[in-house]
TITOR-366215 format. One record per residue (C-alpha): x, y negated, z; chain; residue number from 1; residue in three letters. Coordinates in pm, whole numbers, plus 50000, padded with zeros to 5 digits. Each point is the difference from the previous one (the first is absolute). Layout:
BEGIN
pt xx: X	yy: Y	zz: Z	mol: A	seq: NUM	type: ALA;
...
This chain:
BEGIN
pt xx: 18091	yy: 60993	zz: 45199	mol: A	seq: 1	type: MET;
pt xx: 49868	yy: 50187	zz: 49795	mol: A	seq: 2	type: THR;
pt xx: 49657	yy: 49935	zz: 49790	mol: A	seq: 3	type: ASN;
pt xx: 49778	yy: 50273	zz: 49776	mol: A	seq: 4	type: TYR;
pt xx: 49774	yy: 49908	zz: 49730	mol: A	seq: 5	type: TYR;
pt xx: 49787	yy: 50223	zz: 49729	mol: A	seq: 6	type: LYS;
pt xx: 49961	yy: 49869	zz: 49657	mol: A	seq: 7	type: VAL;
pt xx: 49774	yy: 50192	zz: 49790	mol: A	seq: 8	type: ALA;
pt xx: 50017	yy: 50303	zz: 50219	mol: A	seq: 9	type: GLY;
pt xx: 50415	yy: 49992	zz: 50053	mol: A	seq: 10	type: HIS;
pt xx: 50134	yy: 49911	zz: 50296	mol: A	seq: 11	type: VAL;
pt xx: 50326	yy: 49833	zz: 50050	mol: A	seq: 12	type: PHE;
pt xx: 50196	yy: 49822	zz: 50297	mol: A	seq: 13	type: SER;
pt xx: 50220	yy: 49705	zz: 50029	mol: A	seq: 14	type: VAL;
pt xx: 50229	yy: 49937	zz: 50285	mol: A	seq: 15	type: CYS;
pt xx: 50154	yy: 49646	zz: 50090	mol: A	seq: 16	type: GLY;
pt xx: 49998	yy: 49737	zz: 50245	mol: A	seq: 17	type: GLU;
pt xx: 49696	yy: 49796	zz: 50082	mol: A	seq: 18	type: ASP;
pt xx: 50086	yy: 49700	zz: 49759	mol: A	seq: 19	type: GLY;
pt xx: 49953	yy: 50276	zz: 49700	mol: A	seq: 20	type: VAL;
pt xx: 49659	yy: 50069	zz: 50098	mol: A	seq: 21	type: PHE;
pt xx: 49908	yy: 49646	zz: 50038	mol: A	seq: 22	type: ALA;
pt xx: 50040	yy: 49947	zz: 49648	mol: A	seq: 23	type: LEU;
pt xx: 49779	yy: 50324	zz: 49916	mol: A	seq: 24	type: MET;
pt xx: 49630	yy: 49851	zz: 50047	mol: A	seq: 25	type: ASP;
pt xx: 49904	yy: 50167	zz: 49646	mol: A	seq: 26	type: ASN;
pt xx: 50063	yy: 50322	zz: 50133	mol: A	seq: 27	type: TYR;
pt xx: 49744	yy: 49969	zz: 50309	mol: A	seq: 28	type: ALA;
pt xx: 49728	yy: 50145	zz: 49815	mol: A	seq: 29	type: PRO;
pt xx: 50196	yy: 50334	zz: 49952	mol: A	seq: 30	type: PHE;
pt xx: 50120	yy: 50039	zz: 50340	mol: A	seq: 31	type: SER;
pt xx: 49985	yy: 50356	zz: 50091	mol: A	seq: 32	type: SER;
pt xx: 50078	yy: 50176	zz: 50335	mol: A	seq: 33	type: SER;
pt xx: 50079	yy: 50347	zz: 49807	mol: A	seq: 34	type: ALA;
pt xx: 50359	yy: 50074	zz: 49993	mol: A	seq: 35	type: SER;
pt xx: 49959	yy: 50338	zz: 49856	mol: A	seq: 36	type: ASP;
pt xx: 50086	yy: 50081	zz: 49649	mol: A	seq: 37	type: ASP;
pt xx: 50199	yy: 49673	zz: 49919	mol: A	seq: 38	type: VAL;
pt xx: 50060	yy: 49967	zz: 49657	mol: A	seq: 39	type: VAL;
pt xx: 50312	yy: 49788	zz: 50035	mol: A	seq: 40	type: PHE;
pt xx: 50146	yy: 49763	zz: 50293	mol: A	seq: 41	type: SER;
pt xx: 50169	yy: 49657	zz: 49995	mol: A	seq: 42	type: LEU;
pt xx: 50252	yy: 49832	zz: 50210	mol: A	seq: 43	type: GLY;
pt xx: 50081	yy: 49658	zz: 49976	mol: A	seq: 44	type: VAL;
pt xx: 50297	yy: 49842	zz: 50127	mol: A	seq: 45	type: GLU;
pt xx: 50261	yy: 49742	zz: 49974	mol: A	seq: 46	type: ARG;
pt xx: 50338	yy: 50117	zz: 49851	mol: A	seq: 47	type: GLY;
pt xx: 50237	yy: 49949	zz: 49715	mol: A	seq: 48	type: VAL;
pt xx: 49926	yy: 50080	zz: 49644	mol: A	seq: 49	type: ALA;
pt xx: 50067	yy: 50362	zz: 49878	mol: A	seq: 50	type: PRO;
pt xx: 50223	yy: 50058	zz: 49715	mol: A	seq: 51	type: ASP;
pt xx: 49845	yy: 50132	zz: 49715	mol: A	seq: 52	type: TYR;
pt xx: 50031	yy: 50026	zz: 49582	mol: A	seq: 53	type: THR;
pt xx: 49729	yy: 49852	zz: 49826	mol: A	seq: 54	type: GLU;
pt xx: 49801	yy: 50209	zz: 49789	mol: A	seq: 55	type: GLU;
pt xx: 49694	yy: 49792	zz: 49849	mol: A	seq: 56	type: ILE;
pt xx: 49851	yy: 49673	zz: 50147	mol: A	seq: 57	type: ARG;
pt xx: 49630	yy: 49870	zz: 49937	mol: A	seq: 58	type: GLN;
pt xx: 49926	yy: 49601	zz: 49993	mol: A	seq: 59	type: ASP;
pt xx: 49637	yy: 49872	zz: 50053	mol: A	seq: 60	type: ASP;
pt xx: 49956	yy: 49607	zz: 50026	mol: A	seq: 61	type: GLU;
pt xx: 50333	yy: 49954	zz: 50183	mol: A	seq: 62	type: GLY;
pt xx: 49908	yy: 50309	zz: 50239	mol: A	seq: 63	type: GLN;
pt xx: 50321	yy: 50265	zz: 49920	mol: A	seq: 64	type: GLU;
pt xx: 49978	yy: 50372	zz: 50100	mol: A	seq: 65	type: ILE;
pt xx: 50373	yy: 50161	zz: 49959	mol: A	seq: 66	type: VAL;
pt xx: 50055	yy: 50369	zz: 49988	mol: A	seq: 67	type: CYS;
pt xx: 50292	yy: 50189	zz: 50054	mol: A	seq: 68	type: GLY;
pt xx: 50183	yy: 50238	zz: 50223	mol: A	seq: 69	type: ARG;
pt xx: 50235	yy: 50045	zz: 50283	mol: A	seq: 70	type: THR;
pt xx: 50345	yy: 50195	zz: 49905	mol: A	seq: 71	type: GLN;
pt xx: 49801	yy: 50286	zz: 50181	mol: A	seq: 72	type: THR;
pt xx: 49719	yy: 49996	zz: 49802	mol: A	seq: 73	type: GLY;
pt xx: 49756	yy: 49820	zz: 50220	mol: A	seq: 74	type: ALA;
pt xx: 49747	yy: 49768	zz: 49821	mol: A	seq: 75	type: PRO;
pt xx: 50012	yy: 49646	zz: 50065	mol: A	seq: 76	type: VAL;
pt xx: 49748	yy: 49743	zz: 49896	mol: A	seq: 77	type: PHE;
pt xx: 50119	yy: 49591	zz: 50073	mol: A	seq: 78	type: GLU;
pt xx: 49713	yy: 49776	zz: 49978	mol: A	seq: 79	type: PHE;
pt xx: 50100	yy: 49632	zz: 49905	mol: A	seq: 80	type: ARG;
pt xx: 49729	yy: 49713	zz: 50000	mol: A	seq: 81	type: LEU;
pt xx: 50120	yy: 49707	zz: 49792	mol: A	seq: 82	type: GLY;
pt xx: 50366	yy: 50119	zz: 50003	mol: A	seq: 83	type: GLY;
pt xx: 50025	yy: 50068	zz: 50343	mol: A	seq: 84	type: LYS;
pt xx: 50044	yy: 50326	zz: 50146	mol: A	seq: 85	type: THR;
pt xx: 49707	yy: 50089	zz: 50263	mol: A	seq: 86	type: ALA;
pt xx: 50106	yy: 50342	zz: 50068	mol: A	seq: 87	type: GLY;
pt xx: 50141	yy: 50351	zz: 49909	mol: A	seq: 88	type: TRP;
pt xx: 49794	yy: 50311	zz: 50004	mol: A	seq: 89	type: LEU;
pt xx: 50223	yy: 50321	zz: 50032	mol: A	seq: 90	type: VAL;
pt xx: 49827	yy: 50306	zz: 50010	mol: A	seq: 91	type: CYS;
pt xx: 50006	yy: 50397	zz: 50014	mol: A	seq: 92	type: ALA;
pt xx: 50020	yy: 50167	zz: 49709	mol: A	seq: 93	type: ALA;
pt xx: 49634	yy: 50124	zz: 50049	mol: A	seq: 94	type: ASP;
pt xx: 49877	yy: 49669	zz: 50095	mol: A	seq: 95	type: TYR;
pt xx: 49894	yy: 50120	zz: 50337	mol: A	seq: 96	type: LEU;
pt xx: 50192	yy: 49802	zz: 50207	mol: A	seq: 97	type: HIS;
pt xx: 50152	yy: 49655	zz: 49904	mol: A	seq: 98	type: SER;
pt xx: 50170	yy: 49715	zz: 50176	mol: A	seq: 99	type: GLN;
pt xx: 49958	yy: 49627	zz: 49926	mol: A	seq: 100	type: LEU;
pt xx: 50314	yy: 49757	zz: 50054	mol: A	seq: 101	type: VAL;
pt xx: 49843	yy: 49663	zz: 49995	mol: A	seq: 102	type: VAL;
pt xx: 50192	yy: 49644	zz: 49984	mol: A	seq: 103	type: SER;
pt xx: 49894	yy: 49683	zz: 50140	mol: A	seq: 104	type: ASP;
pt xx: 49705	yy: 49907	zz: 49774	mol: A	seq: 105	type: GLY;
pt xx: 49704	yy: 50133	zz: 49809	mol: A	seq: 106	type: TYR;
pt xx: 49940	yy: 50274	zz: 50272	mol: A	seq: 107	type: LEU;
pt xx: 49639	yy: 50055	zz: 49902	mol: A	seq: 108	type: LYS;
pt xx: 50110	yy: 50021	zz: 49636	mol: A	seq: 109	type: PHE;
pt xx: 50204	yy: 50233	zz: 50075	mol: A	seq: 110	type: ALA;
pt xx: 49805	yy: 50236	zz: 50237	mol: A	seq: 111	type: VAL;
pt xx: 49702	yy: 49977	zz: 49735	mol: A	seq: 112	type: ASP;
pt xx: 50194	yy: 50094	zz: 49714	mol: A	seq: 113	type: ASN;
pt xx: 50199	yy: 50300	zz: 50200	mol: A	seq: 114	type: ALA;
pt xx: 49637	yy: 50146	zz: 50092	mol: A	seq: 115	type: LEU;
pt xx: 49888	yy: 49972	zz: 49667	mol: A	seq: 116	type: MET;
pt xx: 50297	yy: 50188	zz: 49826	mol: A	seq: 117	type: VAL;
pt xx: 49993	yy: 50252	zz: 50253	mol: A	seq: 118	type: LEU;
pt xx: 49633	yy: 50048	zz: 49961	mol: A	seq: 119	type: PHE;
pt xx: 50009	yy: 50038	zz: 49641	mol: A	seq: 120	type: ALA;
pt xx: 50297	yy: 50250	zz: 50003	mol: A	seq: 121	type: LEU;
pt xx: 49883	yy: 50229	zz: 50323	mol: A	seq: 122	type: ALA;
pt xx: 49657	yy: 50071	zz: 49864	mol: A	seq: 123	type: THR;
pt xx: 50067	yy: 50007	zz: 49632	mol: A	seq: 124	type: ALA;
pt xx: 49993	yy: 50397	zz: 50034	mol: A	seq: 125	type: ARG;
pt xx: 49674	yy: 49962	zz: 50176	mol: A	seq: 126	type: MET;
pt xx: 49787	yy: 49906	zz: 49716	mol: A	seq: 127	type: GLN;
pt xx: 50018	yy: 49648	zz: 50127	mol: A	seq: 128	type: THR;
pt xx: 50097	yy: 49700	zz: 49808	mol: A	seq: 129	type: ALA;
pt xx: 50046	yy: 49631	zz: 50097	mol: A	seq: 130	type: LEU;
pt xx: 49876	yy: 49776	zz: 49725	mol: A	seq: 131	type: PHE;
pt xx: 50024	yy: 49648	zz: 49886	mol: A	seq: 132	type: HIS;
pt xx: 49665	yy: 49903	zz: 49926	mol: A	seq: 133	type: ALA;
pt xx: 49699	yy: 49832	zz: 50162	mol: A	seq: 134	type: ALA;
pt xx: 49705	yy: 50193	zz: 50091	mol: A	seq: 135	type: THR;
pt xx: 49643	yy: 49942	zz: 50086	mol: A	seq: 136	type: VAL;
pt xx: 49728	yy: 50163	zz: 50124	mol: A	seq: 137	type: SER;
pt xx: 49656	yy: 50020	zz: 49840	mol: A	seq: 138	type: PHE;
pt xx: 49683	yy: 50230	zz: 50127	mol: A	seq: 139	type: GLU;
pt xx: 50243	yy: 50225	zz: 50211	mol: A	seq: 140	type: GLY;
pt xx: 50272	yy: 50060	zz: 49721	mol: A	seq: 141	type: CYS;
pt xx: 50318	yy: 49843	zz: 49914	mol: A	seq: 142	type: ALA;
pt xx: 50115	yy: 49859	zz: 49672	mol: A	seq: 143	type: TYR;
pt xx: 50387	yy: 49916	zz: 49944	mol: A	seq: 144	type: MET;
pt xx: 50136	yy: 49717	zz: 49747	mol: A	seq: 145	type: PHE;
pt xx: 50342	yy: 50062	zz: 49863	mol: A	seq: 146	type: LEU;
pt xx: 50237	yy: 49786	zz: 49798	mol: A	seq: 147	type: GLY;
pt xx: 50337	yy: 49833	zz: 49995	mol: A	seq: 148	type: LYS;
pt xx: 50067	yy: 49675	zz: 50236	mol: A	seq: 149	type: SER;
pt xx: 49800	yy: 49713	zz: 49901	mol: A	seq: 150	type: GLY;
pt xx: 49767	yy: 50202	zz: 49781	mol: A	seq: 151	type: THR;
pt xx: 49690	yy: 49890	zz: 50238	mol: A	seq: 152	type: GLY;
pt xx: 49953	yy: 50303	zz: 50220	mol: A	seq: 153	type: LYS;
pt xx: 49909	yy: 49774	zz: 50293	mol: A	seq: 154	type: SER;
pt xx: 49798	yy: 49754	zz: 49807	mol: A	seq: 155	type: THR;
pt xx: 49757	yy: 50301	zz: 49876	mol: A	seq: 156	type: HIS;
pt xx: 49955	yy: 50122	zz: 50345	mol: A	seq: 157	type: ALA;
pt xx: 49887	yy: 49650	zz: 50097	mol: A	seq: 158	type: ARG;
pt xx: 49762	yy: 49986	zz: 49720	mol: A	seq: 159	type: LEU;
pt xx: 49829	yy: 50331	zz: 50081	mol: A	seq: 160	type: TRP;
pt xx: 49991	yy: 49841	zz: 50345	mol: A	seq: 161	type: GLN;
pt xx: 49851	yy: 49670	zz: 49881	mol: A	seq: 162	type: GLN;
pt xx: 49736	yy: 50134	zz: 49752	mol: A	seq: 163	type: HIS;
pt xx: 49915	yy: 50401	zz: 50085	mol: A	seq: 164	type: ILE;
pt xx: 49792	yy: 50026	zz: 50328	mol: A	seq: 165	type: GLU;
pt xx: 50169	yy: 50228	zz: 50220	mol: A	seq: 166	type: GLY;
pt xx: 50314	yy: 50007	zz: 49898	mol: A	seq: 167	type: VAL;
pt xx: 50313	yy: 49994	zz: 50264	mol: A	seq: 168	type: GLU;
pt xx: 50348	yy: 49987	zz: 49972	mol: A	seq: 169	type: LEU;
pt xx: 50198	yy: 50291	zz: 50125	mol: A	seq: 170	type: VAL;
pt xx: 50317	yy: 49899	zz: 49940	mol: A	seq: 171	type: ASN;
pt xx: 50182	yy: 49727	zz: 49765	mol: A	seq: 172	type: ASP;
pt xx: 50318	yy: 50162	zz: 49931	mol: A	seq: 173	type: ASP;
pt xx: 50115	yy: 50326	zz: 50181	mol: A	seq: 174	type: ASN;
pt xx: 49706	yy: 50253	zz: 50012	mol: A	seq: 175	type: PRO;
pt xx: 50094	yy: 50379	zz: 50064	mol: A	seq: 176	type: VAL;
pt xx: 49849	yy: 50259	zz: 49802	mol: A	seq: 177	type: VAL;
pt xx: 49958	yy: 50345	zz: 50156	mol: A	seq: 178	type: ARG;
pt xx: 49868	yy: 50340	zz: 49803	mol: A	seq: 179	type: ILE;
pt xx: 49825	yy: 50186	zz: 50307	mol: A	seq: 180	type: LYS;
pt xx: 50013	yy: 50387	zz: 49983	mol: A	seq: 181	type: ASP;
pt xx: 49661	yy: 50003	zz: 49839	mol: A	seq: 182	type: ASP;
pt xx: 50165	yy: 49806	zz: 49695	mol: A	seq: 183	type: GLY;
pt xx: 49812	yy: 49717	zz: 50066	mol: A	seq: 184	type: GLN;
pt xx: 50204	yy: 49658	zz: 49973	mol: A	seq: 185	type: ALA;
pt xx: 49939	yy: 49731	zz: 50288	mol: A	seq: 186	type: TRP;
pt xx: 50148	yy: 49632	zz: 50023	mol: A	seq: 187	type: VAL;
pt xx: 50135	yy: 49874	zz: 50334	mol: A	seq: 188	type: PHE;
pt xx: 50055	yy: 49697	zz: 50137	mol: A	seq: 189	type: GLY;
pt xx: 50340	yy: 49922	zz: 50108	mol: A	seq: 190	type: SER;
pt xx: 50197	yy: 49745	zz: 50189	mol: A	seq: 191	type: PRO;
pt xx: 50188	yy: 49850	zz: 49718	mol: A	seq: 192	type: TRP;
pt xx: 49816	yy: 49785	zz: 49756	mol: A	seq: 193	type: SER;
pt xx: 50168	yy: 49735	zz: 49853	mol: A	seq: 194	type: GLY;
pt xx: 49937	yy: 49673	zz: 49999	mol: A	seq: 195	type: LYS;
pt xx: 49624	yy: 50041	zz: 50117	mol: A	seq: 196	type: THR;
pt xx: 49971	yy: 50125	zz: 50339	mol: A	seq: 197	type: PRO;
pt xx: 49776	yy: 50266	zz: 49992	mol: A	seq: 198	type: CYS;
pt xx: 50095	yy: 50268	zz: 50250	mol: A	seq: 199	type: TYR;
pt xx: 49692	yy: 50240	zz: 50033	mol: A	seq: 200	type: ARG;
pt xx: 50020	yy: 50374	zz: 50123	mol: A	seq: 201	type: ASN;
pt xx: 49728	yy: 50093	zz: 49773	mol: A	seq: 202	type: VAL;
pt xx: 49970	yy: 50285	zz: 49717	mol: A	seq: 203	type: SER;
pt xx: 49760	yy: 50061	zz: 49730	mol: A	seq: 204	type: TYR;
pt xx: 49996	yy: 50293	zz: 49712	mol: A	seq: 205	type: PRO;
pt xx: 50182	yy: 49819	zz: 49671	mol: A	seq: 206	type: LEU;
pt xx: 49733	yy: 50020	zz: 49700	mol: A	seq: 207	type: LYS;
pt xx: 50183	yy: 49782	zz: 49772	mol: A	seq: 208	type: GLY;
pt xx: 50343	yy: 49831	zz: 49910	mol: A	seq: 209	type: ILE;
pt xx: 50024	yy: 49718	zz: 49749	mol: A	seq: 210	type: VAL;
pt xx: 50296	yy: 49867	zz: 49824	mol: A	seq: 211	type: LEU;
pt xx: 50011	yy: 49658	zz: 49941	mol: A	seq: 212	type: LEU;
pt xx: 50142	yy: 49753	zz: 49736	mol: A	seq: 213	type: SER;
pt xx: 49920	yy: 49644	zz: 49869	mol: A	seq: 214	type: GLN;
pt xx: 49819	yy: 49942	zz: 49722	mol: A	seq: 215	type: ALA;
pt xx: 49757	yy: 49709	zz: 49822	mol: A	seq: 216	type: PRO;
pt xx: 49721	yy: 50251	zz: 50047	mol: A	seq: 217	type: TYR;
pt xx: 49854	yy: 50268	zz: 50205	mol: A	seq: 218	type: ASN;
pt xx: 49998	yy: 50348	zz: 49901	mol: A	seq: 219	type: LYS;
pt xx: 50046	yy: 50334	zz: 50181	mol: A	seq: 220	type: ILE;
pt xx: 50087	yy: 50350	zz: 49880	mol: A	seq: 221	type: GLU;
pt xx: 50044	yy: 50344	zz: 50180	mol: A	seq: 222	type: ARG;
pt xx: 50346	yy: 50135	zz: 50013	mol: A	seq: 223	type: LEU;
pt xx: 50063	yy: 50402	zz: 49957	mol: A	seq: 224	type: ARG;
pt xx: 50263	yy: 50240	zz: 50023	mol: A	seq: 225	type: GLY;
pt xx: 50368	yy: 49842	zz: 49964	mol: A	seq: 226	type: ILE;
pt xx: 49878	yy: 49649	zz: 49950	mol: A	seq: 227	type: GLN;
pt xx: 49844	yy: 50035	zz: 50365	mol: A	seq: 228	type: ALA;
pt xx: 50287	yy: 50154	zz: 50155	mol: A	seq: 229	type: TYR;
pt xx: 50226	yy: 49720	zz: 49851	mol: A	seq: 230	type: ALA;
pt xx: 49785	yy: 49732	zz: 50150	mol: A	seq: 231	type: ALA;
pt xx: 50054	yy: 50136	zz: 50341	mol: A	seq: 232	type: LEU;
pt xx: 50368	yy: 50076	zz: 50010	mol: A	seq: 233	type: VAL;
pt xx: 50130	yy: 49599	zz: 50020	mol: A	seq: 234	type: PRO;
pt xx: 49758	yy: 49931	zz: 50283	mol: A	seq: 235	type: SER;
pt xx: 50093	yy: 50269	zz: 50247	mol: A	seq: 236	type: ILE;
pt xx: 50352	yy: 49959	zz: 50231	mol: A	seq: 237	type: SER;
pt xx: 50240	yy: 50236	zz: 50022	mol: A	seq: 238	type: GLY;
pt xx: 50397	yy: 50066	zz: 49948	mol: A	seq: 239	type: LYS;
pt xx: 49916	yy: 50214	zz: 49656	mol: A	seq: 240	type: ARG;
pt xx: 50383	yy: 50078	zz: 49950	mol: A	seq: 241	type: TRP;
pt xx: 49955	yy: 50238	zz: 50297	mol: A	seq: 242	type: ASP;
pt xx: 49872	yy: 50337	zz: 49863	mol: A	seq: 243	type: GLU;
pt xx: 49795	yy: 50088	zz: 50301	mol: A	seq: 244	type: LEU;
pt xx: 49814	yy: 49698	zz: 50038	mol: A	seq: 245	type: ILE;
pt xx: 49968	yy: 49958	zz: 49580	mol: A	seq: 246	type: ALA;
pt xx: 49836	yy: 50355	zz: 50010	mol: A	seq: 247	type: ASP;
pt xx: 49805	yy: 49914	zz: 50302	mol: A	seq: 248	type: GLY;
pt xx: 49833	yy: 49656	zz: 49827	mol: A	seq: 249	type: LEU;
pt xx: 49940	yy: 50184	zz: 49672	mol: A	seq: 250	type: HIS;
pt xx: 49803	yy: 50242	zz: 50157	mol: A	seq: 251	type: GLU;
pt xx: 49812	yy: 49740	zz: 50166	mol: A	seq: 252	type: THR;
pt xx: 49978	yy: 49793	zz: 49658	mol: A	seq: 253	type: GLU;
pt xx: 49868	yy: 50262	zz: 49824	mol: A	seq: 254	type: ASN;
pt xx: 49736	yy: 50102	zz: 50241	mol: A	seq: 255	type: ALA;
pt xx: 49858	yy: 49638	zz: 49995	mol: A	seq: 256	type: LEU;
pt xx: 50028	yy: 49946	zz: 49606	mol: A	seq: 257	type: ALA;
pt xx: 49798	yy: 50341	zz: 49973	mol: A	seq: 258	type: SER;
pt xx: 49752	yy: 49936	zz: 50278	mol: A	seq: 259	type: GLN;
pt xx: 49924	yy: 49636	zz: 50045	mol: A	seq: 260	type: VAL;
pt xx: 49878	yy: 49773	zz: 49643	mol: A	seq: 261	type: PRO;
pt xx: 50276	yy: 49761	zz: 49907	mol: A	seq: 262	type: VAL;
pt xx: 49885	yy: 49698	zz: 49826	mol: A	seq: 263	type: TRP;
pt xx: 50193	yy: 49716	zz: 49816	mol: A	seq: 264	type: HIS;
pt xx: 49867	yy: 49673	zz: 50022	mol: A	seq: 265	type: LEU;
pt xx: 50089	yy: 49696	zz: 49776	mol: A	seq: 266	type: GLU;
pt xx: 49856	yy: 49689	zz: 50180	mol: A	seq: 267	type: CYS;
pt xx: 49946	yy: 49639	zz: 50045	mol: A	seq: 268	type: LEU;
pt xx: 50005	yy: 49914	zz: 50394	mol: A	seq: 269	type: PRO;
pt xx: 49636	yy: 49948	zz: 49998	mol: A	seq: 270	type: ASP;
pt xx: 49644	yy: 50144	zz: 50144	mol: A	seq: 271	type: ALA;
pt xx: 49955	yy: 50193	zz: 49687	mol: A	seq: 272	type: ALA;
pt xx: 50325	yy: 50166	zz: 50017	mol: A	seq: 273	type: ALA;
pt xx: 49884	yy: 50110	zz: 50331	mol: A	seq: 274	type: ALA;
pt xx: 49641	yy: 50095	zz: 49905	mol: A	seq: 275	type: ARG;
pt xx: 50122	yy: 50219	zz: 49691	mol: A	seq: 276	type: ILE;
pt xx: 50246	yy: 50139	zz: 50210	mol: A	seq: 277	type: CYS;
pt xx: 49760	yy: 50094	zz: 50266	mol: A	seq: 278	type: ASN;
pt xx: 49726	yy: 50104	zz: 49806	mol: A	seq: 279	type: GLU;
pt xx: 50199	yy: 50250	zz: 49797	mol: A	seq: 280	type: THR;
pt xx: 50232	yy: 50168	zz: 50215	mol: A	seq: 281	type: ILE;
pt xx: 49708	yy: 50038	zz: 50306	mol: A	seq: 282	type: THR;
pt xx: 49755	yy: 50138	zz: 49766	mol: A	seq: 283	type: ALA;
């Protein structure tokens, strides 16, 4: 069985048994009948672990991604949760076709992570970036909140919703930003949203990006040039040791830093922080 999905205008396909799709309710708003111009395809099957050499690993609150290559050079990603392997993603060199070999546990975790990785890598050269950010809409535009894990991105987004009329959550953890042909940056909802289930197939022009940091006061200032660029890089998913992917992400990051206002908000987790931020960046 094969299903198609469209996120930020990019179509991808997933092939697997019915049990796989039973765990993919978060993809339902992005279901598509289109099979043309598929950006990447993923097959899901049970099998044995591939033999590969580790290159690098990332660990975030007990969730690990181990990156490596097989003897033939195929990229491999192993997804681990709580020390247990959920699956191995074996990719073609261009990431257009991939196979996810799953184990007995954490199937949904493996599928979600595989699709996030593939989406980020396959679209990196298409002026598209998968962000680690909380995003809200206000008066027809989108605003993104960046920062390290635990900084308070979700909290700040929630404060906007609670204290500013007309604010809605677009995505709580993994929005997609795409620069369209006219140069305008847009934010799109996605099937991935961290701990807060917010899987909305919506899009808004991106009008502001805010880097958050905790402080015993509320202060906001505009970042420009290299400071704006540097604020974006840590929040964008990608395999930066791959030259083609790094070049694609650089083009997107450079365009965003030069076209979209970027701010730094040092703040408390209170209503005043949300108001000063809103009044400044939406003016």
